[in-house]
C-alpha positions in Angstrom: -1.3 -93.5 -8.5 -4.9 -92.9 -8.0 -7.3 -93.1 -11.2 -9.8 -90.3 -11.7 -12.5 -93.0 -12.6 -12.2 -94.6 -8.8 -9.8 -97.2 -9.7 -6.1 -97.5 -8.9 -3.2 -98.3 -10.8 -0.6 -100.5 -9.4 2.6 -101.2 -11.4 0.8 -100.2 -14.6 -2.1 -102.2 -13.9 -5.5 -100.6 -13.5 -7.8 -102.2 -10.7 -11.4 -101.6 -10.3 -12.7 -101.0 -6.9 -14.0 -104.6 -6.2 -10.5 -106.0 -7.4 -8.4 -107.8 -5.0 -4.5 -107.1 -5.3 -1.8 -108.9 -3.4 0.7 -106.5 -4.2 2.5 -104.7 -1.3 1.6 -101.0 -0.7 -1.1 -101.2 -3.5 -3.0 -97.9 -3.5 -6.8 -98.2 -3.6 -9.5 -95.6 -3.4 -7.5 -92.7 -2.8 -5.8 -94.3 0.3 -2.0 -95.2 0.5 -1.1 -98.1 2.9 2.1 -97.0 4.6 5.4 -98.5 3.6 6.9 -101.1 5.9 9.2 -99.5 8.7 8.2 -96.2 8.1 6.1 -94.1 10.2 3.4 -91.9 9.0 4.5 -88.3 8.1 1.6 -86.8 10.1 -0.2 -88.9 12.3 -3.1 -86.4 13.0 -4.3 -83.1 11.8 -3.3 -81.4 15.0 0.5 -82.4 13.9 -0.1 -81.1 10.4 -1.4 -77.9 12.3 1.4 -77.5 14.8 4.3 -78.1 12.4 3.0 -76.1 9.4 1.1 -73.3 10.9 1.6 -72.9 14.4 5.4 -73.0 14.4 5.4 -70.0 12.1 3.5 -67.7 14.4 4.2 -69.5 17.8 6.6 -66.2 18.7 3.2 -64.5 19.7 2.5 -66.8 22.6 4.3 -67.5 25.8 6.0 -64.2 25.9 8.3 -63.9 29.2 7.0 -60.9 31.4 9.4 -59.6 33.9 7.3 -57.2 36.2 3.8 -57.0 38.0 0.7 -57.6 35.6 -0.3 -54.1 36.4 -1.6 -51.7 33.5 1.7 -51.5 32.4 4.3 -54.3 32.3 7.8 -55.2 31.2 8.5 -57.8 28.3 11.7 -59.7 27.8 12.6 -59.3 24.1 13.7 -62.8 22.4 14.5 -63.8 18.9 14.3 -67.0 16.9 17.3 -67.9 14.7 15.8 -71.2 13.4 12.3 -70.1 12.2 10.6 -70.2 15.5 11.8 -73.8 16.7 13.8 -72.3 19.7 14.2 -68.7 21.2 16.9 -66.8 22.8 16.9 -63.9 24.8 18.4 -60.4 23.8 18.8 -59.0 27.2 16.7 -56.0 26.2 13.8 -55.2 28.4 10.8 -53.7 26.7 9.5 -51.3 29.4 6.0 -49.8 30.1 4.2 -52.0 27.7 0.3 -51.5 28.3 -1.0 -54.4 29.5 -4.4 -55.7 27.6 -4.1 -59.2 28.3 -4.3 -59.9 32.0 -7.3 -61.0 34.2 -6.3 -58.3 36.6 -9.8 -56.9 36.2 -9.8 -54.7 39.6 -6.0 -54.0 39.5 -5.2 -55.7 42.6 -2.4 -57.7 41.1 0.3 -55.2 41.5 3.8 -54.8 43.0 4.0 -54.4 46.7 2.2 -51.3 48.5 1.5 -50.3 51.9 -2.1 -51.7 51.3 0.0 -55.2 51.3 1.2 -54.7 54.8 -1.1 -57.4 56.1 0.0 -60.1 53.5 3.7 -59.2 54.6 2.6 -59.6 58.4 1.0 -63.4 57.5 4.1 -64.1 55.2 6.4 -63.5 58.3 4.3 -65.3 61.0 3.1 -68.2 58.9 5.9 -68.8 56.4 4.9 -69.5 52.7 3.6 -73.0 52.4 1.6 -75.2 54.8 3.1 -78.7 53.8 -0.1 -80.5 54.3 -3.7 -81.5 53.2 -6.8 -79.7 54.6 -7.6 -83.1 55.9 -4.5 -83.6 57.9 -2.8 -80.6 59.3 -3.1 -78.2 56.6 -6.2 -76.0 57.7 -5.4 -72.9 59.4 -7.4 -70.1 61.1 -6.7 -67.9 57.8 -8.6 -70.6 55.8 -11.3 -70.3 58.0 -11.5 -66.5 58.0 -11.3 -66.4 54.3 -14.3 -69.3 53.9 -16.5 -67.0 56.3 -15.7 -64.1 54.4 -16.5 -65.6 51.0 -19.7 -67.0 52.5 -20.6 -63.6 53.3 -19.6 -61.9 50.1 -22.0 -64.3 48.3 -24.5 -64.4 50.9 -24.6 -68.2 51.1 -24.3 -70.7 54.1 -21.0 -71.8 53.9 -18.0 -72.1 51.6 -14.6 -73.9 51.0 -11.5 -72.7 49.6 -8.7 -74.8 47.5 -5.3 -73.9 46.6 -5.7 -74.2 42.9 -8.6 -72.8 40.6 -8.5 -75.3 37.9 -8.6 -78.3 40.5 -11.4 -76.8 42.0 -13.6 -77.8 39.2 -12.0 -80.9 38.1 -11.8 -82.6 41.4 -15.0 -81.3 43.0 -17.1 -82.2 40.1 -16.7 -86.0 40.3 -17.7 -85.7 44.1 -20.9 -84.3 43.2 -22.0 -86.8 40.4 -21.1 -90.1 39.1 -22.5 -93.1 37.2 -26.2 -92.9 36.7 -25.9 -89.2 36.7 -26.4 -86.7 33.6 -24.4 -83.9 33.1 -25.7 -80.7 30.9 -22.6 -79.1 29.5 -22.3 -75.7 27.5 -20.5 -76.4 24.5 -17.9 -73.4 25.3 -17.2 -74.4 28.8 -13.8 -74.4 30.1 -11.3 -77.2 30.2 -11.4 -77.7 33.9 -15.2 -78.3 33.7 -14.8 -80.7 30.8 -12.2 -82.4 32.7 -14.1 -82.6 36.0 -17.2 -83.9 33.9 -15.2 -86.8 32.0 -13.5 -87.9 35.5 -17.0 -88.2 37.2 -18.1 -91.0 35.0 -21.3 -89.4 34.7 -23.2 -89.2 31.1 -22.4 -86.0 29.4 -24.6 -84.3 26.6 -23.7 -80.9 25.5 -26.1 -78.1 24.6 -25.3 -75.0 22.3 -23.6 -71.9 24.0 -26.3 -69.9 25.7 -29.1 -71.5 23.8 -32.0 -72.1 26.0 -34.0 -74.2 23.5 -31.2 -76.7 23.1 -30.9 -77.0 27.2 -34.7 -77.6 27.4 -34.6 -80.3 24.6 -32.0 -82.2 26.4 -33.7 -81.6 30.0 -37.0 -83.0 28.6 -35.6 -85.9 26.7 -33.6 -86.9 30.0 -36.9 -86.7 32.0 -38.9 -88.5 29.4 -36.3 -91.1 28.2 -33.9 -91.6 31.4 -31.0 -93.7 31.3 -30.0 -95.5 28.0 -31.3 -99.2 27.6 -32.7 -99.4 31.1 -34.7 -96.3 30.9 -34.3 -95.6 34.5 -34.5 -92.1 36.0 -31.3 -90.1 36.2 -30.0 -90.1 39.6 -29.0 -86.5 39.1 -29.1 -83.8 36.2 -26.5 -81.3 36.7 -26.3 -78.0 34.2 -22.7 -76.9 34.2 -22.4 -73.1 32.9 -19.8 -70.4 33.2 -20.4 -66.9 34.4 -18.7 -65.1 31.8 -17.1 -67.1 28.9 -13.5 -66.5 28.4 -13.1 -66.7 24.7 -16.5 -65.3 24.1 -16.9 -62.6 26.4 -20.6 -63.7 26.9 -22.6 -63.8 30.0 -24.8 -67.1 31.1 -28.5 -66.6 30.8 -28.7 -67.0 34.2 -32.8 -66.2 35.0 -33.8 -68.5 31.9 -31.2 -71.5 33.0 -32.7 -71.0 36.7 -36.3 -71.3 35.2 -35.3 -74.6 33.4 -33.6 -75.9 36.3 -36.6 -75.5 38.4 -39.2 -76.6 35.8 -37.2 -80.1 35.3 -35.8 -80.7 38.7 -32.2 -80.2 37.8 -29.3 -78.9 39.7 -27.1 -75.9 38.6 -23.4 -75.4 38.9 -21.9 -72.0 37.9 -18.5 -71.1 37.4 -17.8 -67.5 38.3 -13.9 -67.7 37.7 -14.2 -64.5 35.5 -17.5 -62.9 36.6 -16.9 -62.8 40.3 -15.6 -59.4 41.3 -15.9 -58.1 37.9 -19.7 -57.7 37.0 -22.7 -56.9 39.3 -23.3 -53.4 41.1 -21.0 -54.5 43.8 -18.9 -57.2 42.1 -21.0 -60.2 43.5 -21.0 -61.7 39.8 -23.8 -63.0 37.7 -26.1 -63.8 40.6 -26.2 -60.1 41.6 -26.0 -59.0 37.9 -29.4 -60.5 37.2 -30.6 -59.7 40.7 -31.0 -63.7 41.6 -31.7 -65.1 44.9 -28.4 -67.1 45.9 -30.5 -70.0 46.8 -31.5 -70.6 43.1 -28.1 -71.5 42.3 -27.1 -75.1 43.9 -23.4 -74.8 43.3 -21.1 -71.4 43.2 -17.8 -71.9 42.1 -15.2 -69.4 41.5 -11.3 -68.4 41.5 -9.2 -65.9 43.2 -7.0 -65.6 40.3 -8.8 -62.7 38.4 -10.2 -59.9 40.3 -8.5 -60.7 43.5 -5.2 -60.8 42.5 -4.0 -64.2 44.0 -4.6 -67.7 43.1 -6.8 -70.8 44.3 -10.8 -71.1 44.2 -13.9 -71.7 46.1 -16.9 -73.9 46.2 -19.8 -72.3 48.1 -23.6 -72.9 48.7 -25.6 -74.9 51.4 -23.9 -76.0 54.5 -24.8 -79.4 53.9 -23.1 -79.3 50.3 -20.1 -77.6 51.6 -19.7 -80.2 54.6 -19.9 -83.3 52.0 -17.1 -81.7 50.0 -15.0 -81.4 52.8 -15.3 -85.1 53.4 -15.3 -86.4 49.9 -13.5 -83.7 47.7 -10.1 -85.3 46.5 -8.9 -81.6 46.1 -9.4 -81.3 50.0 -8.1 -85.1 50.6 -4.8 -85.0 48.6 -3.9 -81.6 47.4 -1.8 -79.0 49.6 -3.7 -76.3 51.2 -3.8 -72.7 50.1 -0.6 -70.8 51.0 -1.5 -68.5 54.0 -0.1 -65.3 52.3 -2.3 -66.1 49.3 -5.1 -66.7 51.8 -4.5 -63.1 53.2 -4.2 -61.7 49.8 -7.5 -62.7 49.0 -8.9 -61.5 52.6 -7.6 -58.3 51.7 -9.0 -58.2 48.3 -12.2 -59.1 49.3 -12.7 -56.6 52.2 -11.3 -54.0 49.8 -14.2 -54.6 47.4 -16.9 -55.3 50.3 -15.8 -51.8 51.7 -14.7 -53.5 55.4 -11.5 -51.6 55.1 -13.4 -48.4 55.9 -13.3 -47.0 52.4 -15.2 -47.0 49.2 -12.5 -47.6 46.7 -13.3 -51.0 46.2 -16.7 -50.2 45.0 -15.3 -47.2 43.0 -12.8 -50.0 41.5 -15.8 -52.2 40.3 -17.7 -48.8 38.8 -14.4 -47.8 36.9 -14.2 -51.4 35.6 -17.7 -51.2 34.1 -17.3 -47.8 32.6 -13.9 -48.7 31.1 -15.7 -51.9 29.7 -18.6 -50.0 28.1 -16.3 -47.3 26.6 -13.6 -49.8 25.1 -16.6 -52.0 23.6 -18.3 -49.0 22.3 -15.4 -47.5 20.6 -14.3 -50.9 18.9 -17.9 -51.4 17.6 -17.8 -47.7 16.0 -14.6 -48.4 14.5 -16.3 -51.4 12.6 -14.5 -54.4 14.3 -16.4 -57.5 14.9 -16.5 -58.2 18.8 -18.2 -61.0 20.7 -19.7 -61.0 24.3 -21.8 -58.9 26.6 -21.7 -55.4 26.6 -20.6 -55.4 30.4 -18.2 -58.1 29.9 -14.5 -56.9 30.5 -13.4 -59.9 28.3 -13.4 -58.4 24.9 -12.9 -60.9 22.0 -12.1 -59.3 18.6 -12.2 -61.3 15.5 -9.3 -61.7 13.1 -10.1 -65.1 11.7 -6.8 -65.7 9.4 -3.7 -66.8 11.1 -1.5 -64.6 9.2 -3.3 -61.6 10.4 -3.2 -63.0 14.0 0.5 -62.9 13.8 0.8 -59.3 12.1 -1.5 -58.2 14.7 0.1 -59.3 17.9 3.7 -58.4 16.4 2.7 -54.8 15.3 1.0 -54.1 18.5 3.9 -55.2 20.5 6.1 -52.8 18.5 3.6 -49.8 19.5 4.2 -51.1 23.2 0.8 -52.7 23.4 0.8 -56.3 24.7 -2.2 -58.3 23.5 -3.5 -61.7 23.7 -4.0 -63.5 20.4 -6.1 -67.0 20.4 -6.5 -69.6 17.8 -7.0 -73.2 17.1 -7.5 -75.5 19.1 -8.7 -72.8 21.9 -11.2 -71.5 19.5 -12.6 -72.9 16.1 -10.0 -73.0 13.3 -11.8 -70.4 11.3 -12.5 -68.0 14.3 -9.0 -66.7 15.5 -9.0 -63.7 17.5 -7.5 -61.2 19.9 -8.8 -61.1 23.4 -8.7 -58.1 25.2 -9.0 -57.9 29.1 -10.2 -54.7 30.5 -9.1 -53.4 33.9 -10.2 -50.7 36.5 -6.4 -49.9 36.6 -6.5 -48.6 32.9 -6.5 -44.9 32.5 -8.7 -43.1 29.8 -5.3 -42.1 28.4 -4.2 -45.9 27.9 -7.4 -47.1 26.5 -7.5 -44.3 23.8 -3.8 -44.9 22.9 -4.8 -48.6 22.5 -7.8 -47.8 20.7 -5.7 -45.3 18.1 -3.2 -48.1 17.5 -6.4 -50.4 16.8 -7.9 -48.3 14.4 -4.7 -48.0 12.4 -4.1 -51.8 12.6 -7.6 -52.6 11.5 -7.2 -50.4 8.1 -3.8 -51.9 7.6 -4.8 -55.6 8.2 -8.4 -55.2 6.7 -10.0 -56.7 10.1 -12.8 -54.0 10.3 -15.3 -56.8 9.0 -18.6 -55.6 10.8 -18.9 -52.2 8.9 -20.2 -50.5 11.8 -23.0 -52.7 12.4 -23.5 -54.5 15.7 -22.2 -58.0 15.7 -23.1 -61.1 17.2 -22.7 -64.8 17.3 -25.3 -66.2 14.8 -26.8 -68.9 17.1 -27.5 -66.9 20.1 -31.1 -65.7 20.4 -32.3 -62.4 21.9 -33.1 -62.1 25.6 -36.4 -61.9 24.6 -37.1 -64.6 22.1 -37.0 -67.7 24.9 -40.3 -68.7 26.7 -40.6 -71.6 28.6 -42.9 -74.4 27.2 -46.1 -75.4 29.3 
């Protein structure tokens, strides 16, 4: 037992905090020593959270999909007989659910049609897999064609493609920086960037999300004080940011970051997993969105898993950078090359966006995505929801906050045949659970209106219209005009 005065009661004896007791399992200062031969009931907060909260609402995640991730998809119904510890399928398929969760920004992840004939031809010619790494016998003419096309698309000197988007970050950052280098990473960067930074062995310092004052302070301190203890200058300073942040919907303030990079002689690594193909007048990403010179960005990284309806990723930039990675990247040396049909799908999608297929349909898709994004975001704001992110971002987080409301939100919408992604801890802060909508060019106005009508009713039912028709934003973000470089 614990005495309110600060002592501890052991077998009826009150100890002061300074007393020493030899009795086994004595309780002191509110801390209980574990009994012998027993493990702790909970070893961490994460275990407590998983058992007591997540297990009650886990039916809202990992829902099995049994169709292409187009604007409509089919969901396999499942139920639990033991309070979400296990699930069983009923055999029923929920047809034509409106898909508001896939990263299918341009609607290119679809079931087979005649436009995919080139992918089918490559499959018949090359087969499915490569069976080797790029360093050995895994480099095909399709890889070379794709790399040349990516470089042309981004208006840079060279590019290299990889079979996995996550590994593009986690395996290439360690090849660029190491011990004696400094990484300045946005606090909301993706796990692949975080892992790559940790694997590199470089010193990592975190700046507040999209906060230029925080970033400049770290840059200034790095230049003035150098490395800890020795005070030697850092070998390299690398800034890691994303184009669009997948949980926030915010767009990196690229022009201001580039200005800081130049002022303090640092390097800039931009992850465009969500922004390439989805923002900019012609879908070239945040570089085009801010009308920047490609030479201002040292390392372009992106994935083919979102706008291009495929898989894998790329690193692009100067030719000497790409040549260095061909020799030193762990992903190039040890990972299997990109599958030929996947490479052809990316080539097909990229030519479609660039208009090299002889049509303007790709550009129309980019413009339709922008129109759908603005419409969807504006309507949500008018309804009184708190939504995060840039007005041009097709990733739209809607704040729900309470775990019980997260579960009710997803369950009720699925009954209305609307599929949404709900996100909570540890992917977001504990008190900032949310629904994350991904708008697609394939969504018709009728689909969006049906979703908005259901959200309007759900907002009233669950009382999640927190903003009261006022424009909302993250409190720590500054206005675009509030930042000026110091002399």
